[in-house]
Structures are given as structure tokens and as C-alpha cells.
N, C-alpha and C positions, 0 to 999 in steps of 0.2 A: 504494500500500499504506500510506503514511504517512497519507493522508487517511482511509482505512478504519479504521485503528487509532485515529486521533484521534476520529473519529465514534463508534466503538465505546466508547471510554473516556468520552467526554462523555455518551453515552447511559446508561452504567452509573451515572455520577455523578448524572445527572438523575433516574434511577429511585430511587437511594438517598436522594435529597432529597424527591422528590414522594411516594413511596410511604408513608413514615411520616406525612406530613401528611394524605394522603388517608385513611389508616387511622384517625388520630385524629378527623377530621371525621365519618367514617361511624360510629365507635364512639360519638360523642357523641349520636347519634340512636337508640341502642339502650337497652333496659332492661338491668338488671344480669343477670338470668337469661340473656338472649339473648347478652350479651357473653361469658359463660363457656361457654354451649352452642355458639355458633358465632362465635368471635372474628374469623375471616377472611372471613365472608360479609357481603354487604350487609344493612342492616337490613330486616326484613320489613315494618315500618311505621316511618314517620318520627316519632320521639317528640320533638317540639319542646318537650314539657313540661320536658325536662332543662334547656333554656336558661332557662326561666322560673324554675325552682327555683334555678338558679345565680345568676341576676341578682337576684332578689328575696329569697328565703329565706336564701341563703348570703352575702348582702351584697356580691356581686361588682359590682353596679351602683354602690354607694356607693364602693367601692375604685376602680372604673373612673373615676368623676368626680374623685376625689382625684388619681389619677395624671395625668389630663389637665390639671387645674389646676396641679399641681406642675411638670409638664414644660413647659407653655406659659410659666409664670412664670419658670422657670429659663432657658429659651431667650431670653425677652424681656430678661433682664439679661445673660446670658452673651454673646450675639452682639455687641451694641454694645461691651461692655467688651473682649471679646477682639479685635474688629476694630481698635479704637483702639490697643490695646497692640501688636498685630502690625504696624500700619501705622508706628508710631514705630520699632519695632525694625528694620523692613525698609527704610524710606525715610529715616530720620533717625538713623543710628547715632551714638552718643555714648560718652564714656568710661564704661565699665562696662556697656554694652549687651550685650556678649558674655557677661558674667557673669550678667546677668538672663536671657538666653536659656538658658544652661546651667542656671540655677535652675529654669526652667519645664521643661526637659528632665528634670532630676532629679525634679521632681514627678511626671512620668509613670512613673518607675521606682521611686518610693518605695512600699513595700508598704502597702496600705490598712489591713491589720489592725494595723499598728503605731500607727496614729493613732486607733484606736477609743476607747481609754480617755481619752487627753487631750482628744479632741474631745467626749466625753460630759461630762467635767468642765467644759470651757469652755462648752458650750451650757447646762449646768445653772447655772453662775454668771451667765451672761447672761440667764437666765430664758427661753431660747428652746427648751428641751427640750419635746418633744411639741407642737410647733407647726408649721404649714405654713411660716411665715416662716423659722424656724430650718432646716427641711429644705431649703428653696429656696436659702438662703445657703450651706449646706454643699454642695449640688449645684453651685452656681456655682463655688465654690473647687475642688471635685473635678474639674470638667470644664474649667477654664480652661487648664491646661497643654497638654492635647491641642489645644484650640481655637487657642491662640497658636502652637503648633508648626506646625500645618497652614496657618493663614492667613498666618504670616510667610513661608513658602515661596511662597505664592500671590502675596502682594503684591510679593515680589522679582522675580517674572516680569513684572509690569506695567511697560510702558515708562516710563522717567523723563521722556521728552520730553512726555508728556501732563501730568505734574505741572508741568513748566516752562511749558508752554503756558497752564495754568490760572493760574499766577502772573502771567504776562505779561498776561492778561486782567483782572487785578485781584483775583483770588481770594486771600484769606488762607489760612493753613494749615488752619483749620477748614473753610472753604468748599471748598477743594480736596479735602479728605478726603471731606466729605459729598456733594458734588455731582459729583465726578469719579472719585475712586479707589474709593469704596465701591460705586457702581453697577457699575464694572468688575469688582469682586470678588464680585458676586452669585453666580456659579456656585460659587465656593469656599465662600461662606456657606451655600449650599443644601446642599452636601455635608456640611459640618461640622454643620449643624443636623440633618440626617437621622441621621448617625452618633451625635450626642449624644442625640437623641431616642430612638434604639433603646437606647442604654446606660441612659438615665434611666428608660425604660419598664420595663426588666428589672432595675433596681438593687434589691438586697435587703439586704446587710449594713448599710449606713448607715440605711436606713429601719427596720430591725429594732432598731437601737440607739437611734435618736432618736425613734421613734414608739411609743407604748404604748397609746393609746386606740383603741377599735374604730372610732370615727367618723372618724379621721384616717388609717387604714390605706391604703397604696397597693396597687396591684394585685398585685405580688409577695407582699406580706404576706397579702392576701386569699386568694390561691391557696394559700399555705402553710397557712393556717388551714382552707381548704376541704379540703385533702388530709387533714388530721388528722381533721376532722369526718366526712368521707365514708368514710374508711377504717374507722371504727368503725360507721358506719351501713350500710356496704356499698352505697352508692349511686354506683357507678362511672360511670354515664351522666352524672350531674350534674357529676362531677369532670372528665370529658373535655369537657363543654360549657364549663366554666370555662376549660379550657386553650385551647379554640378562641377564646373571647372575648379572651383575652390575645394570641394570635397574629394575629388578624384585622387589627387597626389597623396593625401593623408591616408585614405583608404588603401591605396596601392602599397604604400610603404608598410603599413601595419599588416597587410595580408602577406607580404613577402617575408617579414621578420616575425610573424606571429608565434611560431614555434620557439624561436630563440628568446623572445620576450617571456613567454610562459615558463620556459625551462629556467631562465635566470631568476624570475620572481619566486618560483617554487624552491629553487636552490637556496636563495637568500632566506626564505622563510624557514627551511629546514636547518640551515646553519645558525639562524638566530635562535 
């Protein structure tokens, strides 16, 4: 009986997740009159023109490229910095290391909206307002507490004997980190990279405050602009096509790495 109830609940949950996604995908292939005439029926003809209009005319293609560039650049700086910081806090505790760990934990709890005004003034004074470099640096600082928090726990689970063996073999601290400990932490790095990428891909408030030019808009800003434009033009098919373009990369990344994510999370739970 318990198995039947569990399967039933999981089935209901799966339908509640898959059904809205399927509806959005199908609606993105309809014309606006067809959306209002038969919102729950499959499209009579596949209107791929919606995707072309969303990508080219609405500027989603440019915003997509900006989001990819900003996300990749942020992860390229964030992961090495977060891994080195986490490794020191986990394997080389020192006086004040607990205070630093608490500071990173506090960074996760500090409300983002309280930092918007001083952050805007700071970036304006540094001349980094409305630039990709400024947005990337802010994203790195914004994502670092979560990254350090997760990777510190992961490094703590790695056997200290491996680090001692690397030292016996003649490795210095830097070589032991880059050649031994960092490769062992690759599953944790992958999970952190995926969760950070999802957060950065969907991040809206910071980009809204720091980016003002149309050429530098990220995808969330592009979708918000598309919603306002298409609302007045009543081109709902193009709007739904833009939403699919936003969701597709994240769903694809999760689908490719789903087994690795599940294995890493289960392994971390068992080690904990």
C-alpha cells in the first residue's frame, strides 16, 4: 500500500511539473488567435515563425549570447576562487577561519535588495556600470558564499591521508591542491557549477540595476522586455517561444548531468 501511495504521489508531482512545460512548448507553436480559441488543444500547424521572430526581431538571440558569455565568464572565475578558498578552510584551519566561514554563511543570508543601492554607487564610482566586466565581478561576489559553503563541506569529506601521501611524494601545497585534491573534488565542482549556472541564467535584479543598454541585456532582461512589447502587440506565440528559449538550455544541462548530480548528492548525504 505504501508503494502504491508513493508511486501515486510521485506520478501526480511529475504531471504537475511536465504538464505546464508541455503546454508552454505547444503554445509557442500557435498563432495568437489559435491560443485564445483553443488554449488546451495541440497546434493545428507548427508555427516555427514564432521562434524566428523571438530570436531575431525581439532581440532574444543577442540576449541569449550575452547570458552565455556572462555565465561562462563568471563560472571561469568563480570555481577556481571558490575551490581554493574552500580547500584552505577545510584542510588548513587557522585562527579566524571559523569567523571567515561564518562570514560566507552570513553572505548567503544577507538580503540582496539591501545591497542594490550601495552596489550601484560602487560600480558607478569604479566606472564598471553597464559593462559585462562589472556584471561578471558582481556575479562572482554574489555566488561565492554558496560556492564556498558547499565545497568546504565536500573537501572535508576527502581523506586527509591522500593529502599526506601527496606531501610524502614531494608535492607542495599548491601541487597537492591542483593535482590531487581538486580532481577528487570534481563531482562537487560539477554540482556547484550547475546550480550556479541555473541561478546566473535566471538572475534578474542585479542585471536590471547594473545593465541599461539594449546591447548588453541578459536573457531575463530580454524576456522582461519581450513581455512588455508583446503584451501591447498581442503576439503571445512569440512570447511563449521566448520562454521556451530560456528554459531549453537549463533543462538540457540538467538532463545531461542528471545522473552525476544525483550520485554526488547521495554520496554527500551518505558521507555526512
